N, C-alpha and C positions, 0 to 999 in steps of 0.2 A: 960480619961488616966490621970494620976497624974504626978505629976513633977518627981518624981525618974524614972517615966516610960521614960519621955520626954528628959531628960537632956543628957543620955548615949549618944543620938544620935545627938544631937547637938554638943556635944564635938567631936564626929568624924567627923562631917562634918567641924568643925573650924579646926580640924587636918587637914582634907584632903585641906580646903582651902588654909591654913596656906603653905601646902606643895607645892601647886600650884604656890602661889607668890613667896616661896622661889626659885621655879625652873625658872619661869620668870624672876626673877630678876638675876638669876644665868645666864641665856641666853642673858638677855639683857648686862649685864658687859662682858660676853664672847665676843658678837658680839663688843661692844665696844671695847675691848680689840684687836680683830684681825683684824677691819676694817682697819687701818694703814698698816697693813702687807699685806692684800688682796689688798690693792690700789697701795702699793708699788710693790706687785708682776704684777700687770696691766700694772703699768709704765713699768717694767722692760721688759715683754713680747713684748709692742710696742716697747721699744728700741732696743731689739733684732731683731725684724723683720725688722725695719729700717736699722739696721746694715747688715743683711741678703741681703736684698735689693739693699744696697749700695755696697755690695763685688758682688751681681749678675750683677748689673750695670759696675764695673769694669772689670769683667770677660768679659762681652760682649763687653766692649769698646777695651780691650786687643785684643779680637778675630777681632774684627772689623780693628784693627790696624794689625795684623798679616795677615789677608787676604788681605788688602789694600797693605802691603808690598810685598805679594808674588805674587800678581796679578800687581804690577806695572811694566811698562817697562823702567822705569828710575831706578837708582841705588841711595838708600838710604842711609845716614849716619848718625850717632848721636855721637857728641864728647864731653864727660866730660871734660870741660876745667880744672876743678880743680884737677883730677888726672892722665890727659892725655890719658885715654882711648876711643878707637872709637869703635864704632860698624857699622858693613858694611851688607847691607841687602845681599841675596843670588845673587840677579840681579846686585850688585855692583861687587861682585867678579866674576860675570859672565861674565861681561864687559869687565875685565882685562885677564881673561882667567882662572881664579881660579874657585874650586869647594871645596864644604865643607866650612871649617873654614882655608884655607891655609893662609889667608893674616894675618900679625903679626897686632893686635887691637892696637897700639899706635900711638900718634901723629907724632911721631919721625920718626915711619917707613914709616907713608905717604909721610913726608916731602923727606924721600930718594928717594920717588918714582917719583918726579916731574922732569921734564925735568931742567937740570941746566940753563938752557937759561929763564925758567919761574919762577925759585925759588924766587926771589925776588920780582917782581911784585905780584905774587900770596900772599906772606907772607905781604906785605902792604896792600892787599885789605882785607885780614883776618883782619889785626889790625885796619883799618879803621872800619871796622864794629862791633869789640869788642869794642872799645875804645870812638868812635865818633858815633856810631851807623849809619854809611854810609850804605846804603842796599849791601848785597852781591851778585853779579853776575859776573861771571869772568871764562875766559876760561883758560885754561891751558893744558899740555901734560903728561900723566901719564905713567911711564912703566909698560908694561903687562907683562906677567907669561913668556913669550919667549923672552922678553926681547925687543920688538918693542916698540914704542912709538906710542899713540893714543890721538886725540884733543878729551877734554871733555869741557862741560859748566857747571858750579857748581853754585848752587844759595843755600842760607841758612839763618836762623835766629838765632840769639843768645838768651837766657833767662837770665835775670840780676836778683839779687838778690835785697832786700831793700837797700843795700848800693851803689848798682850800678856797681856792679860787676859781669862780666859775669860768669854764674855757668854752661851753657853747650850749645852747639849750635848744630842745626842739619838742614839737607836739602837733595838735591837730584844732582845728575850729569846725563847727557845726552851725548852719542857718538856722536861728530860732526864732527867726520873725514872725512866724504863724502862731507860735507857742505863746510869743509875748502878748501878740494881737490878741488871743484867746484870753491870755491872763488879765489884761487891760479891760476887754470886754466884760469878763466874769466879775472884776473888780468894780466896773462901772454900774454893772447890772445889780450888784449887791448895794452899791451906794445909792442907785436908783429905786431899788427895793424900800430901802431903808426911808429913803425920801417920800417914796409914793405912799409907804406905810402911815407915816407920821403925817404926811398932806393932803392925802385923799380925803376926799368929803364924804367917808364913810366910816362907819365904826367898827372896830376890830380890836379883839381881847381874847385871851386865852386864860384857861383855867386848869387847875390839876383835877385828878380824880375825885377829888373831894369837895370840887366846885369851888376853890378858891383862886381867886384871880392872880396870874402870874405874870401877865402884861397886858397893857390898853395902849393903844395910840394917843394923839392928841385931842380927836377929833371924839373919842368915846371919854375921856376925860373933861373935855368941855360938856359934853353931853349931862355927865353928872354933877358938873360943877367943883371937880376935887381936882386935887393933883396926881400925881401916879404914884407917889410915895403913899397918898392917902387910901390909896384902891388896893395896892397889892397887898393880899393876904386877907381881903374881907371876901365875902359872898354875896349873893343875889339878896338874901334875905335882908342885909344891911342898908340895900338901897330901894328897894320897890317894895309893895304891899305883898302881904304872905301869900294871897293866891297866885299872884302873878309870878312871884319868886318860886313857889313850889312847881310850876308849870314848867319853868326855865330850867328846874333842878331834874323833874321826869325826862325833858327833852334831852339834857347832857347824860345822863345814866342810860338812855336809849343808845346814843350813839356811841359811848363808851362800849357796850354790851354788844351792840348788832355790827359797829364799822359802819354802819349805812350811814348816806348823806342826809342831813335833814333840812328840809327846804319847809319854809312856811312863809306866809304874809300874816302879821300880827297887827293886831289895832288895838291903841293906846287911845285914851282920853285922860286930858289935862285941863289945865284952866284956859290951854289955847285952841282947844276945841280937838277934833279928831285927829287922828295921826295913824298913819299905816308903815310899816316897817316890812322889808322883804329879808328873810334871814336865811342864812346858810351855815349850818354847822358839821364839821367833820372831825375825825380824831387826830389825836397830836400824838406819834410815835418817837420813840428815841433811835440812836445807831442800832440798837440791838431788836428794833422791831417791838419794843415793849409799849403800849398804850399807856402814856403817861398823861392824859388828859384832852379836852376839848378846845377847838378855837372856833370862832365865829365871827362873820363878817355879816351885817346888816346896814342897810340904808333906807332912807325915808323914800317912799314911792306915794307920799301923799297925793302929788300932783299927777301920778300916772294913773292912781285909783280913780280919782276923780274925774280923769279924760275918760277912762273905761267906762265909768258910769255913763258920763256924757255921750261917748260912742255907742253904749247899747241903745240909749234914748234915741240916739239918732238913726240908729238901725232900725230901731222899730218904725220910726218916722219913714225910713226909705223905705223899708218893705210895703208900708201903706201905700205909699207913693207909686210903688211898683206895682203892687194890684190894683192901683188907681190907672197906672199906664196901660197895664194888661187888659182892663176892662175897657178904656179909651180904643186901645188897638182892636179888641174883639168887636166893639160896637163900629169902629172903624170899616173893619175889615166887612163885617155884615153890611153896613148900609151900601158899602162899594158892590160887594158881590151880587146883591139883590140886584140892582139895575143891571149889571153886567150878566147876570145869567139870561134876563129878558133881551139885551142887546144881542149876545152873541147867540141865543138859541133862537130868536126869531130871524136873525139873518140867515142863519143855517137852513130853516123851514123855507124861507123865500129863495135861496140858492137851489134849491129841489125842484121851483117850479120853472116855466117857461119864461126865460129873459132874453133882454135883446144883448147883444154884447156889451155896449156902454153900460147896461143896468147891471150885468153880471161883474164887470171889472169894478164898478164903484161898490158893491156888496162885497165883492172879495176885499176890496180895500178897508171896507168898515170891519169885516171878520178880522182880517188881520190885524188893525189896529187895538180890536176890543181885545185881542189876544195876548199881545203885547203888552197892555194895559193889566191885563191878568196875569202875567209873568211877573210884572214890577210887583205887584201885589204880593204874589206868592214868594218871591225873593224877600220882601223887607219881612213876612211873616215867618220865614224859616230862618232868617239871620237874625230875629229877635229871639227864635227858640234855641238857636244854638247860643246865643250870648246868654240866656238866661240857664242854659243845662239841661233845656230841658226835650232837647233833642233824643228821642228813644229809637233805636234801631231794632227793626224785626229781624226774627231769624226763621224763615219760611223756605221750603224747598221750590225752586222754580227753574225753568229751562232757559239756560243761558244763551243758546244761539237764538232761541225765539224771541228772547227780551231784547236781544242787540238788534233783530230784522225789524222789530216794530218800532223801536226806538230812533233808529236811522229812517225808517218809511215816513215818519213824521218829519223829517227835515230834508226829505228828498227834493221836495217841490221847490224849497228855499235855492237847494243847490244848481236845481234846473235853470230858475229864472237866471243867476250868475254863469252860467254856462260852463259850471266845473263838474267833476267827476267826484261822487260820492262813493267811496268803496270800504268794505270792509271783510275782513279774513278771521277765521278764528281757527289756530291750528288744531291738528287732528287730535293731539293728546289732551287736548283740554276737556274736562268731564262735561257731560249734556247736560247734567242736572246738577246742580249746586246748593248749597243752603246758606242765605243771607239774606239782604235787604234788598230786592230787587227794585223798589221803589227809589230807595237812593241811589243806588247804583246807576240806575236810568236817568236820574237828574242829574247826578255827574257827568256823565257822558253826554247829555243833552248841553250841557253848559259849553263842555269842552269842544264838542263838533259843532254845536251852534258858533261860537266864536271862531273856529277856524274857518266856517262858511263866509262869517261877515267879513274876516278880514283877508279873504283870497279872492282874487280877481281872476284869475286864471290857473289852469292846471287841475289840481286833485286834493281832496282831503281823505285820509286814511284813517280810518279805525283799525286796530291790529290788536289782538289777544293771544297771547301765548303762555305756556305753564312755564314757571321757574324753577319751582321745587314740587317734589312729589312725596306723596305718602299714600296710605291706605284709607285714611279716614278726611285728609284735607288736600287743597290745592291751592299754590300760591300763584296767583294769575298776576301779569302784568299786561295792563290796557295801555297804549300809546295811540294818541289822536296827531297824526303828521299832515302838516298843510304845505303848500307852495305859495303861501302870502305873504304880506308883507314884513313880516318878521317883527322883532322886540329888540330894542336896544338891550345891551346887557346891563347897563345900570337901573333898568326897570324889572328886571326879572323878579326880584322880592317884591317890589312895589305893587306888582298887577295882582298880588294874593292878599293886599291889604284891602279892609272894606270901602267902599264908595271909592275905589282909586281906579285910574284906567292908565294905561301908558301914555296917551295922549289926554292930559286934563284941561286943554284949552277950551274955552267957550266956541271955538270955531273948529273943533275936531269933526271929520268926517263921519265918525261912527257914533252912534248913541249909546245908551244904556245906563243903568243905575250903578255900575262897577261892583255890584255885589256877586255877580256870576261864580266868577273864579274865587271870590273868599269865601262862599257857601261851599263850592266843590273841595278848595284846601281843607275846610274844619270837617266836611262828612268824609272825605279821606281818612284824616287824621281820627274820628269816632270808629273808623273801619280799621283802626290799626296800623294804617299804611301813611305816605308821605307822597305829596306831588312834585314832580320838577318839571323844569321846562329848560328847553336846549333851544336857544333861537338867535338870529343875527339879522339885524337889520336887511330886507331885499331879498333874503333866503329862508323865508319859510321859518315854522315852528315846530317843535314837538313837546308834547306835554305828556309824562309818564306817570304812572303811580301802580304800587302793586298792592293788592290785598288778597288776603288768605280766606278762603270760603270752606266750608265743610262740605263734603260728597255725599247726595243722597243715594244711598245704598238702596233704598226701597223701590227705585224706578229701573228694572232692567233694562240694559242695554241690547235694543234689538239690532238685528241686522237690518240697514236700510234697503240694500238691493240683494236678491238673490242672483248673482251673477249668471247662474245658468239660463236665466229665463233673458239673457242679452248676449246671448252667444252671436258672434257677427256683427253687432251693432258699435258703431264708432261715433265719435262726435267731431264737429267740425267749430271752432269758434272764432267767431270774426268780430273784433273789436280793435281799434285804433289807440285805446290805452293799455299801454303795457301792463300795469299793474293789474288792471281787471282781467286780462287775458291768463297772465301768471295764477291769479286764485281762481277763476274757472276752471283752468288746469287741473289746479290741485284738487278741487271739489270732485268733478267728473272721474280723476285718477283715483280718488280717495274710495268712490264708488265701485272701483273695478272697470271703468269703461276704458276704452282706449281714444285717446284726445290728439287732435291735430289743432294747432292754433296758426290765426294769420292774421296780419294789421289792417287790412282792406278789402274792400269788396273786389278788387281787382285781383287782388292774389287769392282770394275765395274760388272765383271763377277759373284762375289758372290751375288751382288745385285740383277742382272738379273737372277740369278737361285733362287733366294727368290720370285720374282714376279711370275716366272712360276710355283711355289709350290704351294703359295698360291692363285694367280688370274690367271692361265693359258690362260683364257679366254679374260683376258682385253688388251687393247692395249698397246705395250712397249712403253716407254718414248723416246723421242728424244735424241739420243746419242749426247752430245758436248764433245769432246774429245780433250785435249792436243797431239800434233805429241811427242815431245821431253821429254822423262818420262824415270826415270830408271827401269831397270829390263824388264819390260814390256812396249815399247813404244806404242804410238796411233797406229802405222800401225799393230802391232801384236794383240792388243785389237780388232781391227775391223775385221781382220781376224779370230779372235775366235768368234765373235759376226755372221760373215757370214757362218762360218762353222756349226752353229746350226740352223736346218731348223725352229727351233720354233722362232728364231729372225730374219727371213729373211727381215721379211717388215720393220725391225726398221730403222727409217730415221739417217743419221749419219752427222754431222757437224765437220770437223777438223780445229784445231787451230794450226797454225805452226808458228814458228820462223825462220825458215830455206825456206827463199826465193827461188821459183824456184825448190825446191828439192820434195814438198810434193805430188806433185799431181803424180810424176813419180814413187815414192816408193809406192803409195796405189795401182797402176794398176788399175784392174777392179774390185774394191771391193765395187762400187756403192756407190761412196760418194756422198752426196745431194751439199755439198758446202766445199771449202777450204778458209780459213779465215787467212791471214798472220797478226801476233802479231807487234806491239799493235794494237788491232782490235778496229775499230771506232763502236760506237755503230748504226750509220746508216747501216753499212756494216751487223754486226750482225743483225739486225731488218730485212732488206732485206732477208739475208740467212735463216732465221726462218722461214719469212712469204712464201717465194717461197717452203721451205722443207715442209712445214704442208698443203700449199696450201692455204693460205689466201691471201688476198689483200693488197698489199703496198700502203700508200699513200705518202711516201717518194719520194723525187726526185732522180734521177740518182747522183752519185759523180761526181766531176771532172775527177776523173780519168776513171770512166766508159765511161763520153764524150768524153775524150781525144781518146779513143779507135775507135769512129766513125770519127776521122779527118781523116781516109783514104777515106772514100765514102763520103766527103764533097763537094758541088759543085764546078768546075774548076774554076778559077779565071786568069786573064790575069794580071800579075803581071810586074810593073816596079820597078826595082832594081836600087837604086843609090849607089854604095858603090866602094871605090876607092881600097881597101886592096883586095889582089887576094885570099889570103886563106878565108876570110869572104865571098868574091862572092860565092865560090866554095861551102863553108858550105851552105848558104842560097840557092843556086841553088839546090843543092842535097834534102836539106829536101823538098822545095816547090813542085821540081819534084815530090817527093815519094807520096807527097799528090794530084798529079794530077794537080798540077797548070803550065800556061805556063809562062816563066820567060826572061823578057828582061832587060840585064845588061847596065847601064852607070857607068861613072867614075867620074863624079863631076855634083855639081847642074846646071851648066849652058847647060850641055847635058841632065839632067832629065828635064828641062822646053823645051828644044826643043822635044825630045823623047814623053812628055806629048802633046803638041800642035799637034803632027804629027801623033798619034796612039789613040788607044782606050783601054785604060786600066782600070780596076776595083780598083786598089790601088795601091800605089806607096810607097815601103818601102826604107826609105829616110835616111842615114847616116847624120851626121851633120857637121863633120869637113871633110871636102873635098877641092881641089885645086881650082882655078880658081873661083867658086862660092859655098858656104857653103850651106849647107840643110836649114838652116833658111831661107836666101836670096832668095834660090829657092824657098822655099813653097811661101813666102810672093809674089815673084813675080807671081806664078800660080795663088794665090788667087786674087791678082789684075786684071790680067786679067780675071777671073771668075767673078769679079764684073758687075753687069747689065744683067747676064744671069742667068738661071736656072740650070747650071752646078756647080757641087762640087765633086773632085775626091776625096775620102779618101786618107789621108797620114799620115802611120805610122812612128814615129821615132824611128830606130833602131841604138841605139848609144851607145857608151862608155862614153858618159859624163853624171856621176852619181851622181854630186854634188846636194847639196839643191839647188833648184830653177832651176835646168836644165829642170825639167819636165814642170815645169810652162813656163818657155823661150819657150819651142816647142809648147807647147797647146796656147801661145800669139801670135806665128808667123803664127797660122793658122793650126798648125797639130791635127790630130783628135786622135790619139794614140802615144805610148810613150813605147818602150820596151828598157831595158838597156843590154847593153854588159857587159860580156858574157849571152847570154839569152838562157833558156832553152826550150825544144821544144812546151811544155805547156804554156809557157809564150807568144810565137809566136802564138800560136794557139787561145789563149783566145784573142790576139788582133785584129785577123782575123776574129774570130768569129762572132759578130756583121755583118761584112760585109757578110758574110756568110748568116746569116740570113736574111740580107735586100735582097741577090740576090734570097732567096727561095722564098720570097713574091714576087719579079716581075716575 
């Protein structure tokens, strides 16, 4: 290779290298030139980031401040002292009753809202803070939007510039109106207390534990005739006789040592006479609970004690007057009951004889009038017993359903005469035997149902009994009497339970009565622990309800009324136009395990029979239980149609009727299995049903059935001690009708002599008789029997019917008690135990 060949290549590389050097130098120069700019840009970016962070921090701080302002319960304010503008937070404005930005935001406007009495003190507090930097915490009143002033507590802090001049001031306010009112009330109470202590017409003083006086009010100072300075530091021994001072000292020591309240009425005697002071003493303790003495307050009660003495004397006089009233009431009761016994008893006897229609009607009216008068007498006596707090309730076991049936039976005729249905139902879960006062419960129900009948002209009266609470030993029962009568205005709902009040008290009212029935019923329910209520509206009937708790008598086992295996294939067809009656009969029969179908008319019953004959002609027909009094086709017509169809000839029929004494005559020879008079007792319905279908009844005969057997009871030799001629004749007539032999005497002495000389099975003894009364005669007989095996039964038959009269008779030695006027059944029940004893002999 030659130089000429190599040289061009080196030149090329040299040039390339030179270009590279030049480029490197250029890059180095450019970098050197741009580095300050890059560094400056980096520094600017860092500054910008810091600025952004600062701005973000500022926004966060402002947000937090705004959040704090919005959430604060206090009002916030910010006053620019230099230009006089004020910022009020929304809560600040709300406290004054403003919304939005209604408040003027100047310091001068704020000053005008200050209460005039608070301006000077408030501005002094503001100036003291701005100029002397005294802490600002001040109370003042601000006028609210509605013009009223409210108390606020304001606190704040100023911001001063480098020259020490206040630039702005900010703070908060709190509504303290309630606190101020409380403080004022407390101050007023303290002032009032001090004023009362000093001016009350009572004596107030304090002593230390050594018995030295430390305080006395003006009244006590006047009582001693000394000033307060003269009393302080002295003791009771400086002012009272020694014995009295010693008593006061003993009382103080007892209070200090025990802490008990001392209460006494002290008697003092001075030249002005006898005085009585009522004293109360208590401990005095300091803030640490240490006993530092006693305080006493006492006042003159001479007038009260004098009145109490007079009241005691008046009470004695009132008790004596009450005894006189009771004696008068007892005598009046006796004097009225004695002739009433003859009137009602004789009328009852005559009604059992052959009479013309007119004669019977007249005597029935006499009987009803006599019973009405007797009801009035009984109501007055019962009310007097209740008012005197002498009404005592009995707690005896009784069969509830039987009692209900007997009670309503006595009202059935009254309901029939008015053409209304009298219905009762007792829910299945109501116990059969309960423990309580059956007599008073019967009286309540008699009054309520009797009233319902009186004020109902059409429709029905329903007595319903249900169980509202259950336990093993008690049953809370609700009794409801519901009628479709005239109703009671709401304004009179409470009034009707007041004594001698009625919903209509005008002299021309259509319904009579004493106005005592509901009052007595309400009081009796209260005595039983319940409350009677009424729901009623004029023209829409009334409902009376009350709840009473009875004990459950577990000694009577619950027997199965029906063995349903004896009645396979037996069904019942109930026919009654009254829907309530139908429903209750269905419930009763269903509870006894029978299949029941019910219709509302005789026509529907015949259609039912025809349907059975077409579908099951060979099946036994149901027992027909039909009402007698129905529209269009009555029970008699229905039974006649049934008997006229040979296919129904074997159908058993039970008739229910409200028309006592008429049903059997009307049905003639229609082969009726049983007649039952409404309202029907369940025991009667049960006995009639089992006799009709040939089953065996385990239910006892009712008292009414037993009474029919009185005609055949064993004869007794009766000694009758009675001074009233009419009552003698009544008793003789009744007893001889039962086959007894009667010997009559007119006073107790004759009764004792006749008993000693005769052989009697029983003595019927009147109580109030001349020469010797019945109680003394009984005691004489019992004293003569003492030491012997003899004991003649003595039954009181008396018009004494006040509380305690029965007990007096029993205490005197009598064996039984019948009050006049008596019913045949009452006398029979009194004699029945004697009849049973005679049968055993």
